[in-house]
Steps between C-alpha positions, in 0.01 A plus 500: 500500500423130459196371316362361827507845658310656208224241509165685540337522842131518582327836539423420863865434588613810310248712691631358827858585402397858419316526830813390687715744304272786600482380860878488531558824309240697689538354848778532753653163422390357834601154612139387460487614139835342418409170664163479327657584164770234545230246582305591184812505281620154607155338485513441123743505210240705310508767774876535462470513120234772518720709731794464261289596198361803682853623562582433137201712395614792715852478358379493140269797545773698673690500170217621276286810473182334375172625651440160661789560739354831613163337556659233716697747706200729548286209616759392754574852621131572548465199726817584688386855574174373646678238708741752656199661669417175680670364810729204440314236703363171370165655409671747270697218338171333414373825349816540296451153357138582425607810309757290320224280362361811333837606366601142423298476180724774360804272543531228243777281361751672278360341183169676562654846515721439199221354283401661170137537610346481848189590694467614859268346758143559383608611152414324173634578156442393138781508243512443125833344405689550173361177348140594581480287814269638770653471847305568823695544824313437823577660836858484628638349177817538295619372162801525273439499124769319301420490128774409252523360146409147605280519812240715671560457872326649805670446837251519785698621800209555738122485513254407227442572132247421230633456147313521171763423238530697179435326168717460193837482676685170439728534804402284798341688791624390843422611854783406734502492880736359763311168470519446124363615166155521341476502118188650350339316212294791367311576817371706792620394844594614850820439694533563873805459720414343832719417799542135401465508122362666188130472420395475135134554404412453133206712385522432126686257271800320656824551696795265543652486851862395560637497859852637538655182643300234320477353151121493536304708249121506505249693290200650681182601321229760547338481843791317664744619765806353670755594765848460352783428742866521401526121480148383409148590398215481749153363453296639213195694622217696341530878476251654741221720357599866500869423542588785262257748660795686652577636151165682529567618855281241670539204735245227420447230763284188516463339843850601614629508859497847649866460597590432136306803383675727751837354400429586136383852582818549705697489174333828404526670841787717621527350843363203692162333455424229753211274589400364840528116509149496643356609163776382265303199373183688411416470130446789262367534144489820299688767303714761673697805376878470516562874472311569824589243765305687769182478293562130433534427872195705596296298251549195725305635795144473363542128428752372758512535882819707487625848576794696358749625760733771370772586750686713245453560125744216435405251773154350448345183644179316412365363829185342641209732559413522873189306589213695648391400849 
């Protein structure tokens, strides 16, 4: 497979590819389904790449007995069994795709499943590495640990980590992503893979950032953050207060758009969290638990004119509260 075909795709596009796979597998292969799929597939090169990578994932898991493969197959079979009980009209296709959004977070790029350490949606984990480094993995994250005689290297395949490097080891400590490398200079920092780049947030000491396809190297100090692209470094910004609160199971917000809050909580939710455009721009300040998304959403209602609509356990929408006559 060419390098272009293995280029990562966004989580949204991957979810859509999974939804289409389930629709086509579980449906009757109607002309409507086939035509709509062809339209989606040809709309973007990224759509085609996601479809190819999904097939590659299936093929790789078919040749291994690891538990991850069984989990994937069970998730898909569970959805398929439910869909077979539904008539194959357009309404049922929509329901299949809705169910696929729930199952979709179980399907990730191959590098995620093959990583040395990973967390599921809503899971967080703390690891102590051989050199004494403390490594926190946030929800939906995966890393490979590559220590040798000359270098300590962490490869962030997915998600977000916080690193507190061990002391007394002369080997350089590097976090590598698809966008470049980050060299710790005796420090505590966070690295997060985003759709368009890698976000570095320095909490203590300094970190040197080096984009993959650029000679640029810049050192960032405590309290600074930057979005690193593969060919450049973005604008330096201040780290927001409470940025590392996720390591303590909390989401801390200061005058943030409701839509942005819901988007962040969605990273910890097995399913879909949405927000009505009518209330998306409302502002929210406060601290919310990440291990109980339902509680976090319910905490909005006393202070904002919103209601929580839960169609299923995995499909939840924050919408405007009806006005009283």
